[in-house]
Every structure is written in C-alpha cells, then in structure tokens.
C-alpha positions as CSV (number, residue, x, y, z in Angstrom):
1,X,29.5,-53.6,44.3
2,X,29.7,-50.7,46.7
3,X,30.1,-47.0,45.9
4,X,32.4,-44.9,48.0
5,X,30.7,-42.0,49.7
6,X,33.0,-39.2,48.4
7,X,32.2,-40.3,44.7
8,X,28.5,-40.5,45.5
9,X,28.5,-37.1,47.1
10,X,30.4,-35.6,44.1
11,X,27.8,-37.1,41.7
12,X,24.9,-35.7,43.7
13,X,26.6,-32.3,43.9
14,X,27.2,-32.2,40.1
15,X,23.6,-33.1,39.4
16,X,22.3,-30.5,41.8
17,X,24.6,-27.8,40.3
18,X,23.5,-28.7,36.8
19,X,19.8,-28.5,37.7
20,X,20.4,-25.1,39.4
21,X,22.4,-23.8,36.5
22,X,19.8,-24.8,33.9
23,X,17.0,-23.4,36.1
24,X,18.9,-20.1,36.4
25,X,19.3,-20.0,32.6
26,X,15.6,-20.6,32.1
27,X,14.6,-18.0,34.7
28,X,17.0,-15.5,33.2
29,X,15.5,-16.1,29.7
30,X,12.0,-15.6,31.1
31,X,13.1,-12.4,32.9
32,X,14.7,-11.1,29.7
33,X,11.5,-11.8,27.8
34,X,9.4,-10.1,30.5
35,X,11.7,-7.1,30.6
36,X,11.9,-6.7,26.8
37,X,8.6,-8.0,25.3
38,X,7.9,-7.8,21.6
39,X,6.2,-4.5,20.6
40,X,4.7,-3.9,17.2
41,X,5.4,-0.6,15.4
42,X,2.2,1.2,14.5
43,X,1.0,4.4,12.8
44,X,3.7,4.4,10.1
45,X,1.1,6.3,7.9
46,X,-2.1,8.0,9.0
47,X,-4.1,6.1,6.4
48,X,-4.1,2.7,4.6
49,X,-3.2,4.7,1.4
50,X,-0.3,7.0,0.9
51,X,-2.0,9.1,-1.9
52,X,-2.7,6.8,-4.8
53,X,-1.1,3.5,-3.7
54,X,-1.6,1.3,-0.7
55,X,0.5,2.0,2.4
56,X,1.8,-0.6,4.8
57,X,-0.7,0.6,7.4
58,X,-3.9,-1.4,8.2
59,X,-7.3,-0.1,9.5
60,X,-7.8,-2.8,12.2
61,X,-10.1,-5.7,12.8
62,X,-13.8,-4.9,12.7
63,X,-13.3,-1.4,11.2
64,X,-15.0,-0.1,8.1
65,X,-13.2,2.7,6.2
66,X,-15.4,4.7,3.9
67,X,-13.2,6.5,1.4
68,X,-14.1,9.3,-1.0
69,X,-11.3,10.3,-3.5
70,X,-11.8,13.5,-5.6
71,X,-9.6,14.8,-8.3
72,X,-10.2,18.0,-10.4
73,X,-9.1,18.9,-13.9
74,X,-5.7,20.2,-15.0
75,X,-4.5,23.2,-13.1
76,X,-2.9,24.7,-16.3
77,X,-6.3,24.7,-18.1
78,X,-6.6,28.3,-17.2
79,X,-9.2,30.6,-15.6
80,X,-11.9,29.8,-18.1
81,X,-11.9,26.3,-16.6
82,X,-11.3,27.7,-13.1
83,X,-7.9,26.0,-13.1
84,X,-9.5,22.6,-13.3
85,X,-12.1,23.0,-10.7
86,X,-14.9,22.8,-13.3
87,X,-14.0,19.2,-13.9
88,X,-13.8,16.3,-11.5
89,X,-13.1,12.6,-11.3
90,X,-13.9,10.6,-8.2
91,X,-13.8,7.2,-6.6
92,X,-15.7,6.0,-3.6
93,X,-14.8,2.9,-1.7
94,X,-15.4,0.7,1.3
95,X,-12.5,-1.1,3.0
96,X,-13.1,-3.5,5.9
97,X,-10.7,-5.1,8.4
98,X,-11.5,-8.8,8.6
99,X,-8.5,-9.4,10.9
100,X,-5.7,-7.3,12.3
101,X,-3.5,-8.2,9.3
102,X,-6.2,-8.8,6.7
103,X,-8.2,-6.1,4.8
104,X,-10.6,-6.3,1.8
105,X,-12.0,-3.5,-0.2
106,X,-14.2,-2.5,-3.1
107,X,-14.6,0.8,-5.0
108,X,-16.1,2.5,-8.0
109,X,-14.4,5.1,-10.2
110,X,-15.9,7.5,-12.7
111,X,-12.7,7.3,-14.7
112,X,-13.3,4.5,-17.2
113,X,-16.4,3.7,-15.1
114,X,-14.5,1.0,-13.3
115,X,-15.2,-1.2,-10.3
116,X,-12.2,-2.4,-8.4
117,X,-11.6,-4.8,-5.4
118,X,-8.5,-5.9,-3.5
119,X,-7.3,-8.2,-0.7
120,X,-4.5,-6.9,1.5
121,X,-2.5,-9.1,3.9
122,X,0.4,-8.5,6.2
123,X,2.5,-11.6,7.0
124,X,5.3,-9.5,8.8
125,X,4.8,-6.4,10.9
126,X,7.7,-4.3,12.0
127,X,8.5,-4.9,15.7
128,X,11.1,-4.3,18.4
129,X,12.0,-6.4,21.4
130,X,11.3,-10.1,21.9
131,X,13.2,-13.0,20.4
132,X,12.7,-12.2,16.7
133,X,12.1,-8.5,16.1
134,X,11.5,-7.4,12.5
135,X,13.1,-4.2,11.1
136,X,10.4,-3.9,8.3
137,X,6.8,-4.6,7.6
138,X,5.9,-6.8,4.6
139,X,2.4,-6.4,3.0
140,X,1.0,-8.4,0.0
141,X,-1.8,-6.9,-2.1
142,X,-3.8,-8.4,-5.0
143,X,-6.6,-6.8,-6.8
144,X,-8.8,-6.7,-9.9
145,X,-10.6,-4.0,-11.9
146,X,-13.7,-4.3,-14.2
147,X,-14.6,-1.5,-16.7
148,X,-18.3,-0.9,-17.4
149,X,-17.8,1.4,-20.4
150,X,-19.8,0.6,-23.5
151,X,-18.0,-1.6,-26.0
152,X,-16.0,0.4,-28.5
153,X,-17.0,-2.1,-31.3
154,X,-20.4,-3.5,-30.3
155,X,-20.9,-5.3,-33.6
156,X,-18.1,-7.8,-33.1
157,X,-17.9,-10.6,-30.6
158,X,-16.7,-9.1,-27.2
159,X,-15.7,-11.1,-24.1
160,X,-16.4,-10.1,-20.5
161,X,-12.8,-10.9,-19.6
162,X,-11.7,-8.1,-21.9
163,X,-13.0,-5.7,-19.4
164,X,-10.8,-7.0,-16.6
165,X,-7.3,-6.2,-15.4
166,X,-5.4,-7.5,-12.3
167,X,-2.5,-6.3,-10.2
168,X,-0.2,-7.7,-7.5
169,X,2.2,-5.9,-5.3
170,X,4.6,-6.4,-2.4
171,X,5.1,-3.6,0.0
172,X,8.2,-3.5,2.2
173,X,8.2,-0.5,4.5
174,X,9.8,0.8,7.7
175,X,9.0,3.5,10.2
176,X,12.4,4.9,11.0
177,X,11.2,7.2,13.8
178,X,8.2,9.2,14.9
179,X,8.5,11.5,11.9
180,X,9.8,9.4,8.9
181,X,8.3,6.3,7.3
182,X,9.4,5.0,3.9
183,X,8.2,2.0,1.8
184,X,9.0,0.3,-1.5
185,X,6.3,-1.4,-3.5
186,X,7.2,-3.5,-6.6
187,X,4.0,-3.9,-8.6
188,X,2.8,-5.8,-11.7
189,X,-0.4,-4.9,-13.6
190,X,-1.8,-7.4,-16.0
191,X,-4.2,-6.2,-18.8
192,X,-6.4,-8.8,-20.4
193,X,-6.6,-6.6,-23.6
194,X,-4.2,-3.9,-24.9
195,X,-4.7,-1.3,-27.7
196,X,-2.0,-2.8,-30.0
197,X,-0.5,-6.2,-30.5
198,X,2.9,-4.8,-29.8
199,X,1.8,-3.5,-26.4
200,X,2.7,-5.8,-23.4
201,X,-0.1,-7.3,-21.3
202,X,2.1,-7.1,-18.2
203,X,3.3,-3.7,-17.0
204,X,5.8,-3.5,-14.1
205,X,6.4,-0.5,-11.8
206,X,8.3,0.2,-8.7
207,X,6.4,2.3,-6.2
208,X,8.0,4.5,-3.5
209,X,5.9,6.0,-0.6
210,X,7.0,8.3,2.2
211,X,5.6,10.3,5.1
212,X,7.1,13.1,7.1
213,X,5.2,13.9,10.3
214,X,4.8,17.6,10.9
215,X,2.7,17.5,14.1
216,X,0.5,15.1,16.0
217,X,-2.3,15.5,13.4
218,X,-0.5,16.6,10.2
219,X,2.0,15.1,7.8
220,X,3.5,15.5,4.4
221,X,3.2,12.4,2.1
222,X,4.3,11.5,-1.4
223,X,4.1,8.4,-3.6
224,X,5.8,7.8,-7.0
225,X,5.6,4.9,-9.4
226,X,8.4,4.3,-11.9
227,X,7.2,2.4,-14.9
228,X,9.8,-0.2,-15.8
229,X,10.4,-0.5,-19.6
230,X,12.7,-2.8,-21.5
231,X,15.1,-1.6,-24.1
232,X,12.8,-2.8,-26.9
233,X,9.8,-1.1,-25.3
234,X,11.7,2.2,-24.9
235,X,12.6,2.1,-28.6
236,X,9.0,1.7,-29.7
237,X,8.4,4.9,-31.7
238,X,4.7,4.2,-32.4
239,X,2.9,7.2,-31.0
240,X,-0.3,5.2,-30.6
241,X,1.3,2.6,-28.4
242,X,0.2,2.4,-24.8
243,X,3.8,2.6,-23.5
244,X,4.6,5.7,-25.4
245,X,1.8,7.6,-23.6
246,X,2.6,6.4,-20.1
247,X,4.1,8.8,-17.6
248,X,5.3,8.0,-14.1
249,X,2.6,9.0,-11.6
250,X,3.8,11.3,-8.9
251,X,1.5,12.6,-6.1
252,X,2.3,14.9,-3.2
253,X,-0.2,15.4,-0.3
254,X,-0.8,17.0,3.0
255,X,-2.6,14.8,5.6
256,X,-4.9,16.3,8.4
257,X,-6.3,14.0,11.0
258,X,-9.5,15.2,12.7
259,X,-10.9,12.6,15.1
260,X,-12.2,9.7,13.0
261,X,-11.4,11.5,9.7
262,X,-8.2,11.7,7.7
263,X,-8.5,14.6,5.2
264,X,-5.8,14.8,2.6
265,X,-5.1,17.6,0.1
266,X,-2.8,16.7,-2.8
267,X,-1.5,17.4,-6.3
268,X,-1.0,14.6,-8.8
269,X,-0.4,14.1,-12.6
270,X,-2.6,10.9,-12.4
271,X,-6.3,10.9,-13.2
272,X,-7.2,7.4,-12.2
273,X,-7.3,6.2,-8.6
274,X,-6.8,2.5,-8.7
275,X,-3.6,0.7,-9.5
276,X,-4.5,-0.3,-13.1
277,X,-5.6,3.3,-13.9
278,X,-2.8,5.4,-12.3
279,X,0.0,3.0,-13.4
280,X,-1.0,2.3,-17.0
281,X,-3.1,5.3,-17.9
282,X,-1.3,8.3,-16.6
283,X,-0.5,10.5,-19.6
284,X,0.1,13.9,-18.0
285,X,3.5,15.3,-17.1
286,X,4.6,17.4,-14.1
287,X,7.2,19.0,-16.3
288,X,4.5,20.5,-18.5
289,X,2.4,21.7,-15.6
290,X,-0.2,19.0,-16.3
291,X,-1.1,18.4,-12.7
292,X,-4.4,18.0,-10.9
293,X,-5.5,19.3,-7.4
294,X,-7.6,16.9,-5.4
295,X,-8.6,15.6,-1.9
296,X,-9.1,12.3,-0.3
297,X,-11.4,11.8,2.7
298,X,-11.3,8.7,4.9
299,X,-13.8,8.1,7.7
300,X,-13.6,5.0,9.9
301,X,-16.4,3.2,11.7
302,X,-16.0,0.4,14.3
303,X,-18.7,-2.0,13.2
304,X,-17.6,-5.1,15.1
305,X,-15.8,-5.5,18.5
306,X,-12.1,-6.2,18.1
C-alpha cells in the first residue's frame, strides 16, 4: 500500500505542530514559575508567643530561645504593696527549633510549681506565588504540665498522673500586611483531676491573637481566650466549682525588638503562664481592676548551623 505525499506531508506537519505547541506550553509554564516563585510569609509576630499563648511564628532551625516571663501582683492592691510590684510570679523556659517547622520546649513556673513541655509543628505556612499559595498558616501544638506541689492529702493514696494535665490546640493565622497579623486558636485542656466531681475534665477555649506593627522594632500585641461553657455548666451555681471561678484571660502587650532580644511589657488578668494555668486558673477580672503588670524577655542563640 502506498501513501500519497500530500497526506504524508500533512501528518508530519500536524505532528511537528503538536510537538511545538506542547513544548511552548511547557516552556511558558516554566517561565511562569520562574517569574512568580513561591514565597513564604514571615515575621507575622516578633516572637513565637503573642503574650500568653503560642503565636504562628517559629524560631527557626538550630535556634535556642531562652525565655524569662515575669508577672507582678495585682495593680489594685495599692501603694502598701507598691501596686503589685512587691509580689512576683515567673516562668523560665527553653525552646529549640529542631526543624524550620518543628519546635520543642520546656519550662518551669513558680505558679503551682509546674513543669511544662510542648511540641509545635507547622504543616502549612502562608505563602504567595507558585502553583499552590496558601492564604493562612496552620500550626499544631500539643503539650503537658506536671505540678510538683506537695500533696494536699498525703495520708491517702495519691497517683503521679493526678499531677498532670494536657493541652492541644490548632492555630490558624494570617499576616494581612506589614502591620496587621491575626490568628485564631481553638484549644482543649484536659485535667486528670478536678476539684469537684461535677467539674469537667476537659475545658475548651477559643484563643484570638493579634499584632499591630508600630515601627520596624515595636508592635502592639494582644491575646484573649474565651472559655466555652455549655448551658448546664453556666447554670452551675456551686461557688466552689472550678468553672464558676474561671475568667477569660486577656493580655495586652508592647513588643520591643533589640537585636537578638524581644522585650515585651504587658498587662494581664492571668497569673499562670502555661496553657493549663492561664486557661483554667485565671480568676481575676479586668472589670474589677484585677490586672497584673509584667514583662517577657526572649533571647535567641544560634547553636547549630541552619
């Protein structure tokens, strides 16, 4: 069988045109990727913490963050107590960046004499450009606390697990522009032991964190945790119940970055400085003037090459 030349020529022309067309599409896609590569959004917050709660920011691989958190007594305690400066609660901690998106930390608080530890992981980082940009960052945090206070009833059988509490949270945040960053952080705290049998072992809260950048090295920050209570829990009139004493923790701070330091001045109605403490054990009210002045100091050291 013979093939006529015009048909053969047409077939060859179609094949060549198809190859050229596909090649152009591939080249154009490569050029587009080169012209608009993925870029990750950074510096949503100056620190890996807002005030009390975790922020969506990470400290980086091979970086050690030494943190000292200091909170004084109640401002409304008057001049005899130097407006709270005669009293103090503190937490010191060490956070380390194992990977760019993985941080672990440990700390010790004078409040309840608690040790705490956490693991923080970021599966999604806000980005622009590229094939699949993400409008938000998603961060997962899980942690535990252990109280070292003496047993309240040493004569009875006590269990080590009664000293423990756990928390899990999901942070979804976005840096809207160079000045404004906002995040939402649903959180669950599990208490192995509670004061009354009617108190829940699981306490849920919705955290909100925000930053407004004032200058290259200063920013206003705030975080607030709303304690979620069911109808039955809200109607619990027992004044000794844990839930009846809980107040929503609100903290407002002012960040100052000085080289490797981030120095923060803040006011808060919370005494504790880990998730279990400030979510389940805040009993002071802003409305009654029961607020505390404090400061947080963060100093980072690069201990391993990135």
